[in-house]
C-alpha positions in Angstrom: 72.0 87.5 120.6 71.5 90.3 118.1 73.4 92.6 120.5 76.4 90.2 120.5 76.4 90.1 116.7 76.1 93.9 116.5 79.0 94.4 118.8 81.2 91.9 116.9 80.4 93.6 113.6 80.9 97.1 115.1 84.4 96.0 116.2 85.2 94.3 112.9 84.0 97.4 111.0 86.1 99.8 113.2 89.3 97.7 112.7 88.6 97.1 109.0 88.0 100.8 108.3 91.2 101.7 110.1 93.1 99.0 108.3 91.7 100.2 104.9 93.9 103.3 105.2 96.8 101.0 104.9 95.9 100.6 101.2 96.8 104.2 100.7 100.0 103.8 102.6 100.9 100.7 100.5 100.4 102.6 97.2 102.4 105.7 98.4 105.2 103.6 99.8 105.4 101.4 96.8 105.4 104.4 94.5 108.3 105.9 96.5 110.1 102.6 96.4 109.8 102.4 92.6 110.9 106.0 92.1 113.9 105.5 94.4 114.9 102.3 92.8 114.5 103.1 89.1 114.7 106.8 89.2 117.4 107.4 91.6 119.2 104.0 91.7 118.5 103.6 95.4 117.1 100.6 97.2 115.7 100.2 100.6 115.1 96.9 102.3 113.5 98.8 105.2 111.0 100.4 102.8 110.4 97.2 100.9 109.6 95.3 104.2 107.3 98.2 105.3 105.2 97.7 102.2 105.0 94.0 102.9 104.0 94.5 106.5 101.4 97.1 105.6 99.9 94.9 102.9 99.8 91.9 105.4 98.2 94.1 108.0 95.6 95.4 105.5 94.6 91.9 104.4 94.5 90.3 107.8 92.9 93.1 109.7 90.2 93.9 107.1 89.2 90.3 106.4 86.5 90.1 109.1 85.0 93.4 108.0 85.0 92.2 104.4 83.1 89.1 105.5 80.7 91.2 107.5 79.7 93.3 104.5 79.6 90.3 102.1 82.7 91.3 100.2 84.3 87.9 100.0 84.1 86.1 96.7 81.5 83.3 96.6 82.0 80.4 94.4 78.5 79.0 94.9 76.7 80.1 91.7 73.4 79.1 93.2 73.7 81.2 96.4 72.7 84.5 94.7 69.5 83.0 93.3 68.6 81.0 96.5 65.8 81.9 98.8 66.6 83.7 102.1 66.1 80.5 104.0 68.6 78.6 101.8 71.1 81.4 102.0 70.7 81.4 105.8 71.3 77.7 105.9 74.4 78.0 103.8 75.7 80.8 105.9 75.0 78.9 109.1 76.6 75.7 107.9 79.5 77.5 106.4 80.1 79.4 109.6 79.8 76.5 112.0 81.4 73.7 109.8 84.0 75.6 107.9 84.9 79.0 109.1 84.9 78.5 112.9 86.8 75.2 112.9 89.4 76.7 110.5 89.7 79.9 112.5 90.0 78.1 115.8 92.6 75.7 114.4 94.6 78.6 113.0 94.4 80.4 116.3 95.6 77.3 118.2 98.5 76.9 115.9 99.5 80.5 115.5 99.5 81.6 119.1 102.6 79.6 120.0 104.2 80.6 116.7 103.7 84.3 117.5 104.7 83.7 121.2 108.0 82.2 120.1 108.6 85.2 117.9 107.8 87.6 120.8 110.1 85.6 123.2 113.1 86.5 121.0 111.8 89.8 119.7 112.3 88.3 116.2 113.7 90.7 113.6 114.3 90.7 109.9 117.0 88.4 108.6 118.2 91.3 106.5 120.8 93.6 108.2 118.9 96.8 107.4 115.4 95.2 107.6 112.7 96.0 110.1 113.2 94.7 113.6 109.4 93.9 113.9 108.9 90.4 112.6 107.2 89.5 115.9 104.5 92.1 115.2 104.0 90.7 111.7 103.5 87.2 113.1 101.1 88.5 115.7 98.7 89.4 112.9 98.1 85.7 112.3 96.3 85.0 115.6 94.6 88.4 115.5 93.3 87.5 112.0 92.1 84.1 113.3 90.4 85.5 116.3 88.6 88.2 114.3 87.5 85.7 111.7 86.2 83.4 114.5 84.3 86.3 116.0 82.8 87.3 112.7 81.9 83.7 112.1 80.0 83.7 115.4 78.2 86.9 114.3 77.4 85.4 110.9 76.0 82.3 112.5 73.8 84.4 114.8 72.5 86.4 111.9 71.8 83.2 109.9 70.0 81.5 112.8 67.9 84.6 113.3 67.0 84.6 109.5 66.1 80.9 109.8 63.8 81.6 112.8 62.1 84.5 110.9 61.6 82.3 107.8 59.5 79.7 109.6 
């Protein structure tokens, strides 16, 4: 089971680190957009949509990696001070009862949504927008699948921690 969790986390890390470079692209493109708009009086729907797409890809593709490294914000004030066993129980319950059902439901709903977009090769409603809306919508089921996989890895790690804590 450890091997499965390791492979899932290796995949999430590779995708997340690759996606992290999109943060640089978003900053550079947004800077160029602001300079063009306010400095030169030029606007670009294409560039504006590129920033939106890159930001969406960054968030959705890096989410599983962020979960793997514990980077998501926790609202449970007791978690940080809890014993390893209690944290493992919270992680196991959270993965099995919250994360996995949500990710699987989102996957079930988003696959037909993305498939419809692919069927018509959906494009921007703006005349000079990007013709890639179908790719943007594909990020939703990819996000859901990656979060489900990371939830499985998290559940495996939590179950192992519980077994060691006995």
